[in-house]
LOZA-511672 format. One record per residue (C-alpha): chain; x, y, z; residue number from 0. Coordinates in steps of 0.2 Angstrom, whole numbers, plus 5000, padded with zeros to 4 digits. Example, Ala and Ser with C-alpha at 12.3 -4.5 7.8 and 13.67 -1.06 7.14 Angstrom:
2
kette_c1_c2_c3_nr
A_5062_4978_5039_0
A_5068_4995_5036_1
//
This chain:
187
kette_c1_c2_c3_nr
A_5000_5000_5000_0
A_5007_5017_4995_1
A_5008_5029_5009_2
A_5003_5044_4999_3
A_4985_5049_4997_4
A_4970_5052_5008_5
A_4967_5040_5022_6
A_4955_5041_5037_7
A_4956_5036_5055_8
A_4939_5030_5060_9
A_4930_5029_5077_10
A_4915_5017_5076_11
A_4905_5015_5092_12
A_4893_5000_5092_13
A_4875_5004_5094_14
A_4870_4993_5108_15
A_4885_4996_5120_16
A_4900_5006_5124_17
A_4911_4995_5112_18
A_4921_5005_5099_19
A_4932_5001_5084_20
A_4947_5012_5081_21
A_4957_5010_5065_22
A_4962_5018_5049_23
A_4958_5014_5031_24
A_4959_5022_5014_25
A_4941_5016_5011_26
A_4931_5018_5028_27
A_4914_5013_5019_28
A_4922_4997_5013_29
A_4930_4994_5030_30
A_4913_4996_5039_31
A_4905_4984_5026_32
A_4918_4971_5029_33
A_4916_4972_5048_34
A_4897_4968_5048_35
A_4884_4965_5035_36
A_4872_4978_5043_37
A_4885_4990_5047_38
A_4873_5005_5046_39
A_4864_4997_5061_40
A_4878_4989_5070_41
A_4888_5005_5072_42
A_4881_5021_5080_43
A_4883_5032_5065_44
A_4878_5047_5075_45
A_4892_5045_5087_46
A_4905_5039_5074_47
A_4919_5050_5067_48
A_4931_5050_5052_49
A_4947_5060_5053_50
A_4955_5064_5036_51
A_4974_5063_5034_52
A_4985_5065_5019_53
A_4995_5049_5021_54
A_4994_5032_5028_55
A_5008_5036_5039_56
A_4998_5051_5046_57
A_4983_5040_5049_58
A_4993_5027_5058_59
A_5001_5040_5069_60
A_4984_5047_5074_61
A_4976_5030_5077_62
A_4990_5026_5089_63
A_4988_5043_5097_64
A_4969_5039_5100_65
A_4972_5021_5106_66
A_4988_5022_5116_67
A_4981_5031_5131_68
A_4966_5019_5131_69
A_4976_5003_5132_70
A_4967_4998_5148_71
A_4951_4998_5138_72
A_4956_4985_5125_73
A_4942_4972_5122_74
A_4939_4958_5110_75
A_4929_4960_5095_76
A_4911_4957_5096_77
A_4906_4940_5091_78
A_4894_4947_5077_79
A_4909_4955_5068_80
A_4916_4945_5054_81
A_4932_4936_5061_82
A_4943_4939_5046_83
A_4940_4958_5047_84
A_4939_4960_5065_85
A_4956_4969_5068_86
A_4959_4961_5085_87
A_4969_4975_5093_88
A_4957_4989_5088_89
A_4942_4987_5099_90
A_4939_4997_5115_91
A_4926_4996_5129_92
A_4921_5010_5140_93
A_4931_5023_5130_94
A_4917_5033_5122_95
A_4920_5049_5132_96
A_4939_5050_5130_97
A_4938_5046_5112_98
A_4925_5060_5109_99
A_4936_5072_5118_100
A_4951_5066_5108_101
A_4942_5068_5091_102
A_4936_5085_5096_103
A_4954_5089_5100_104
A_4960_5084_5083_105
A_4947_5095_5075_106
A_4953_5110_5086_107
A_4971_5106_5080_108
A_4965_5108_5062_109
A_4961_5090_5056_110
A_4946_5088_5045_111
A_4934_5078_5055_112
A_4917_5071_5049_113
A_4907_5068_5064_114
A_4895_5061_5062_115
A_4901_5054_5045_116
A_4884_5052_5037_117
A_4886_5065_5023_118
A_4903_5057_5019_119
A_4896_5040_5019_120
A_4881_5046_5008_121
A_4893_5053_4996_122
A_4904_5037_4996_123
A_4889_5026_4994_124
A_4882_5037_4979_125
A_4899_5035_4971_126
A_4897_5017_4970_127
A_4879_5017_4965_128
A_4882_5016_4946_129
A_4886_4998_4949_130
A_4870_4994_4959_131
A_4859_4991_4944_132
A_4869_4978_4936_133
A_4875_4970_4952_134
A_4857_4967_4959_135
A_4852_4959_4942_136
A_4867_4948_4943_137
A_4864_4943_4961_138
A_4846_4939_4960_139
A_4839_4924_4950_140
A_4822_4926_4942_141
A_4815_4914_4955_142
A_4822_4925_4969_143
A_4815_4940_4961_144
A_4798_4932_4959_145
A_4799_4925_4977_146
A_4798_4907_4971_147
A_4814_4904_4980_148
A_4819_4911_4997_149
A_4824_4917_5008_150
A_4841_4915_5002_151
A_4858_4921_5007_152
A_4859_4931_4991_153
A_4842_4939_4994_154
A_4849_4944_5011_155
A_4865_4951_5004_156
A_4855_4962_4992_157
A_4843_4967_5005_158
A_4857_4972_5017_159
A_4865_4982_5003_160
A_4849_4991_4998_161
A_4844_4994_5017_162
A_4861_5004_5019_163
A_4855_5016_5005_164
A_4839_5018_5014_165
A_4848_5021_5031_166
A_4858_5035_5023_167
A_4842_5042_5015_168
A_4847_5038_4997_169
A_4832_5034_4986_170
A_4835_5018_4977_171
A_4821_5019_4964_172
A_4832_5028_4951_173
A_4846_5016_4954_174
A_4838_4999_4952_175
A_4829_4989_4938_176
A_4810_4989_4940_177
A_4810_4970_4944_178
A_4823_4972_4958_179
A_4814_4988_4965_180
A_4797_4978_4965_181
A_4806_4963_4974_182
A_4814_4975_4987_183
A_4798_4985_4991_184
A_4787_4969_4991_185
A_4797_4958_5003_186
//
């Protein structure tokens, strides 16, 4: 991975408890999607933050700056997080307030902070929406679209993907084929 180019430190609190993921990524949306299939519900987006950096090195440094004073708060990844994506050293429990203060301090120091990151996420999801039309048709068989088969893992994958658009208040109607839109709205 080249170190030059925009990178983000993310602070992603879980919705149901004071459990938080702190890490860095060039693609925070992809990272969130990799962690949990219903990332838009699993993470408390209202309490989340993205901090922009100019390089991967800067992001690594900021991530360590955020996590180092909270070593006593280290926690295992929640069981519902995909094991292969969990980032086992990046989970904290009971650290919401210190993290909020630290992110606010980064903003005062001049860092670009997206908190909450909904507008940033909406823009990133929109940027990927040109593939949605063909992807949904490729995923769902005619039987799945007509509800002759199901529920299937593929239907759940497509539903989770489309529900993310709804959660971020992006209208899917202009992005989908008519038959996919009918399946989504009717099921």
